[in-house]
C-alpha positions as CSV (number, residue, x, y, z in Angstrom):
1,M,-61.5,-9.2,-109.1
2,L,-60.7,-8.3,-112.7
3,P,-59.6,-11.1,-115.1
4,S,-56.1,-9.5,-115.3
5,Q,-55.8,-9.5,-111.6
6,E,-56.8,-13.2,-111.4
7,A,-54.2,-14.1,-114.0
8,S,-51.6,-12.2,-112.2
9,K,-52.5,-13.9,-108.9
10,L,-52.4,-17.3,-110.5
11,Y,-49.0,-16.6,-112.1
12,H,-47.7,-15.3,-108.7
13,D,-48.9,-18.5,-106.9
14,N,-47.3,-20.8,-109.5
15,Y,-44.1,-18.7,-109.2
16,V,-44.0,-19.1,-105.4
17,R,-44.8,-22.8,-105.6
18,N,-42.0,-23.5,-108.1
19,S,-39.5,-21.4,-106.2
20,R,-40.2,-23.3,-103.0
21,A,-39.9,-26.7,-104.8
22,I,-36.5,-25.7,-106.3
23,G,-35.5,-24.4,-102.9
24,V,-36.3,-27.8,-101.3
25,L,-34.2,-29.6,-104.0
26,W,-31.4,-27.1,-103.4
27,A,-31.4,-27.9,-99.7
28,I,-31.4,-31.7,-100.3
29,F,-28.5,-31.5,-102.7
30,T,-26.6,-29.2,-100.3
31,I,-26.9,-31.9,-97.6
32,C,-25.7,-34.5,-100.2
33,F,-22.7,-32.2,-101.0
34,A,-21.9,-32.0,-97.3
35,I,-21.9,-35.8,-97.1
36,I,-19.6,-35.9,-100.1
37,N,-17.3,-33.4,-98.5
38,V,-17.0,-35.4,-95.3
39,V,-16.4,-38.6,-97.1
40,V,-13.7,-37.0,-99.3
41,F,-11.9,-35.6,-96.2
42,I,-11.9,-38.7,-94.1
43,Q,-11.3,-41.5,-96.7
44,P,-7.7,-42.4,-97.6
45,Y,-8.4,-43.4,-101.1
46,W,-7.1,-40.4,-103.1
47,V,-4.3,-42.4,-104.7
48,G,-3.4,-46.0,-104.4
49,D,-1.3,-48.9,-105.7
50,S,-1.6,-50.9,-108.9
51,V,-0.3,-54.3,-110.1
52,N,3.0,-52.7,-111.0
53,T,3.8,-50.9,-107.8
54,P,6.7,-52.1,-105.6
55,K,4.5,-51.9,-102.5
56,P,0.8,-52.1,-101.7
57,G,-0.9,-49.1,-100.1
58,Y,-3.1,-46.1,-100.5
59,F,-3.0,-42.4,-99.5
60,G,-5.5,-39.8,-98.4
61,L,-5.2,-36.3,-97.1
62,F,-4.0,-37.2,-93.7
63,H,-4.3,-41.0,-93.4
64,Y,-2.3,-43.5,-95.4
65,C,-1.3,-47.2,-95.4
66,V,1.8,-48.6,-97.0
67,G,2.9,-52.2,-97.2
68,S,6.4,-53.7,-96.7
69,G,6.6,-55.1,-100.2
70,L,6.8,-58.7,-98.9
71,A,4.5,-61.5,-99.8
72,G,2.3,-61.0,-96.7
73,R,1.3,-57.5,-97.9
74,E,1.0,-56.3,-94.3
75,L,0.0,-52.6,-94.3
76,S,1.3,-50.1,-91.7
77,C,-1.1,-47.1,-91.4
78,R,-0.2,-43.7,-90.2
79,G,-1.6,-40.2,-90.2
80,S,-5.0,-40.6,-88.6
81,F,-6.0,-37.8,-86.3
82,P,-6.2,-39.4,-82.8
83,R,-4.0,-42.4,-83.5
84,R,-0.3,-43.0,-84.1
85,S,1.4,-45.5,-86.4
86,S,0.2,-49.0,-85.9
87,P,0.5,-52.0,-88.2
88,I,-2.8,-53.6,-89.4
89,P,-2.9,-57.2,-87.9
90,G,-3.5,-60.1,-90.1
91,G,-1.3,-59.0,-93.1
92,S,-4.3,-58.2,-95.2
93,A,-4.8,-55.1,-97.4
94,R,-8.5,-55.8,-97.6
95,R,-8.7,-55.8,-93.8
96,A,-6.9,-52.5,-93.7
97,R,-9.4,-51.0,-96.0
98,R,-12.3,-52.3,-93.8
99,V,-10.7,-50.9,-90.7
100,S,-10.1,-47.5,-92.3
101,V,-13.7,-47.2,-93.6
102,R,-15.2,-48.3,-90.3
103,F,-13.2,-46.0,-88.1
104,G,-12.3,-43.2,-90.4
105,L,-15.2,-40.9,-89.4
106,G,-14.6,-41.6,-85.7
107,W,-10.9,-40.7,-86.0
108,A,-11.7,-37.5,-87.9
109,L,-14.4,-36.3,-85.4
110,A,-12.3,-37.2,-82.4
111,G,-9.3,-35.4,-83.9
112,L,-11.2,-32.2,-84.4
113,G,-11.5,-31.8,-80.6
114,R,-7.8,-32.6,-79.8
115,T,-5.0,-30.2,-79.1
116,G,-1.5,-30.5,-77.8
117,P,1.4,-32.9,-78.4
118,D,-0.7,-35.9,-79.6
119,W,-2.4,-33.8,-82.3
120,A,1.0,-32.3,-83.4
121,T,2.4,-35.8,-83.5
122,D,-0.4,-37.1,-85.6
123,F,-0.4,-34.2,-88.0
124,S,3.4,-34.4,-88.4
125,T,3.0,-38.0,-89.8
126,I,1.5,-36.6,-93.0
127,P,4.3,-37.3,-95.5
128,S,4.2,-33.9,-97.3
129,G,3.6,-30.3,-96.6
130,A,1.4,-30.2,-99.8
131,F,-0.8,-33.0,-98.2
132,Q,-1.1,-30.9,-95.1
133,A,-2.1,-27.8,-97.0
134,A,-4.6,-29.9,-99.1
135,A,-6.1,-31.4,-95.9
136,F,-6.5,-27.9,-94.5
137,F,-8.4,-26.6,-97.5
138,V,-10.6,-29.6,-97.8
139,L,-11.4,-29.4,-94.0
140,L,-12.2,-25.7,-94.5
141,S,-14.5,-26.6,-97.3
142,M,-16.2,-29.1,-95.1
143,V,-16.7,-26.6,-92.3
144,L,-18.1,-24.0,-94.7
145,T,-20.6,-26.6,-96.1
146,L,-21.7,-27.7,-92.6
147,G,-22.0,-24.0,-91.7
148,C,-24.3,-23.5,-94.8
149,I,-26.5,-26.3,-93.5
150,T,-26.6,-24.6,-90.1
151,C,-27.8,-21.4,-91.8
152,F,-30.9,-23.2,-92.9
153,A,-32.3,-22.3,-89.5
154,L,-32.1,-18.6,-90.5
155,F,-34.9,-19.1,-93.0
156,F,-37.3,-19.0,-90.0
157,F,-35.9,-15.7,-88.7
158,C,-34.3,-13.7,-91.5
159,N,-35.1,-12.5,-95.0
160,T,-35.2,-15.6,-97.3
161,A,-33.2,-13.8,-100.1
162,T,-30.5,-12.8,-97.7
163,V,-30.1,-16.4,-96.4
164,Y,-29.9,-17.8,-99.9
165,K,-27.1,-15.3,-100.8
166,I,-25.2,-16.1,-97.6
167,C,-25.3,-19.8,-98.4
168,A,-24.4,-19.1,-102.0
169,W,-21.2,-17.3,-101.0
170,M,-20.4,-20.1,-98.5
171,Q,-20.8,-22.7,-101.2
172,L,-18.7,-20.7,-103.6
173,L,-15.9,-20.5,-101.0
174,A,-16.3,-24.2,-100.3
175,A,-15.9,-24.9,-104.0
176,L,-12.8,-22.7,-104.1
177,C,-11.3,-24.5,-101.1
178,L,-11.9,-27.9,-102.8
179,V,-10.3,-26.6,-106.0
180,L,-7.2,-25.6,-104.0
181,G,-7.1,-28.9,-102.2
182,C,-7.3,-30.9,-105.4
183,M,-4.6,-28.7,-107.1
184,I,-2.2,-28.7,-104.1
185,F,-2.5,-32.5,-103.3
186,P,-0.5,-33.7,-106.4
187,D,2.3,-31.3,-105.5
188,G,3.2,-33.7,-102.7
189,W,3.5,-36.9,-104.8
190,D,7.3,-36.5,-104.8
191,A,7.4,-37.4,-101.1
192,E,9.7,-40.2,-100.2
193,T,6.9,-42.4,-98.8
194,I,4.9,-42.2,-102.0
195,R,8.0,-42.7,-104.2
196,D,8.7,-45.9,-102.3
197,M,5.2,-47.2,-103.1
198,C,4.7,-45.9,-106.6
199,G,8.2,-46.3,-108.0
200,E,11.1,-44.0,-109.1
201,K,9.1,-42.4,-111.9
202,T,6.9,-40.7,-109.3
203,G,7.2,-36.9,-108.9
204,K,5.1,-33.8,-108.5
205,Y,1.9,-34.2,-110.6
206,S,3.1,-37.6,-111.8
207,L,2.0,-40.8,-110.0
208,G,4.3,-43.2,-111.6
209,D,2.9,-46.7,-111.3
210,C,0.2,-45.7,-108.9
211,S,-3.3,-44.6,-109.9
212,V,-6.0,-42.1,-108.8
213,R,-8.6,-43.5,-106.6
214,W,-12.3,-42.8,-106.1
215,A,-12.0,-40.2,-103.3
216,Y,-10.0,-37.8,-105.6
217,I,-12.6,-38.2,-108.4
218,L,-15.4,-37.7,-105.9
219,A,-13.7,-34.4,-104.7
220,I,-13.7,-33.2,-108.3
221,I,-17.4,-34.1,-108.7
222,G,-17.9,-32.2,-105.4
223,I,-16.4,-29.0,-106.9
224,L,-18.9,-29.1,-109.8
225,N,-21.7,-29.8,-107.4
226,A,-20.8,-26.8,-105.2
227,L,-20.5,-24.5,-108.1
228,I,-24.0,-25.5,-109.4
229,L,-25.5,-25.2,-105.9
230,S,-23.9,-21.8,-105.4
231,F,-25.2,-20.5,-108.8
232,L,-28.7,-21.9,-107.9
233,A,-28.7,-20.2,-104.5
234,F,-27.8,-16.8,-106.1
235,V,-30.7,-17.3,-108.6
236,L,-33.1,-18.3,-105.8
237,G,-32.0,-15.2,-103.8
238,N,-32.7,-12.9,-106.7
239,R,-36.1,-14.6,-107.3
240,Q,-37.1,-14.1,-103.7
241,N,-36.4,-10.3,-104.2
242,D,-38.6,-10.4,-107.3
243,L,-41.3,-12.2,-105.3
244,L,-41.2,-9.5,-102.6
245,H,-41.6,-6.8,-105.2
246,E,-44.5,-8.6,-106.8
247,E,-46.2,-9.0,-103.4
248,L,-45.8,-5.3,-102.7
249,K,-47.3,-4.4,-106.1
250,T,-50.2,-6.7,-105.6
251,E,-50.9,-5.3,-102.1
252,S,-50.8,-1.8,-103.5
253,K,-53.2,-2.6,-106.3
254,D,-55.6,-4.3,-103.9
255,F,-55.4,-1.2,-101.6
256,V,-56.1,1.1,-104.5
257,G,-59.0,-1.1,-105.8
258,T,-60.7,-1.1,-102.4
259,A,-60.2,2.6,-102.0
């Protein structure tokens, strides 16, 4: 083998190795993004109370808890998928948070398989049409992300570049759905339930005495994550096409050399 061919083969091997390593990292961060997406969807900590709010409580996309404003700070939670309104026993906001974190995923997964009057009743407890629309788009983003992970199996059967590009488009659409969810959600802050908790100054895109919680911030981080992953998937897909062309050129040169 000529020195130029050896150098070309060495470069090609390094190129393949680096592409595979980046692809593995992309897959790992895609799974992390899916976890972020699920957490953002099920957790009710998008906005919440502060020391100045008339009532304690917090709101998510479909599940929220609001207190009575009395000294006991008892929270009444509504809006979960399979359950209806029920007060949290013990009069503790901290207990309400623990219950929500513990059972939030179970409620969401159980609700995905429910239809009929119970589902309609639960969905109607969401205090604003904007919250319902935001929940729909974030749910769609979650489905797209989980679908992207399912597409990982196609790497064993289909062209690698094609799979990367399919996942890239799915991640781009997931990012767009998250953007829509985050933009639409504040449009529902003028709902009566939120105004009762956050004060009279509350309105669309104005939280009054309430504050943004960690789930909303995590959703914004998820948007940036999805955009970066989508861009990286497009790059990896194009690099796989380049690898295929390089392999074809190498095979043709070897064939000519042996001939």
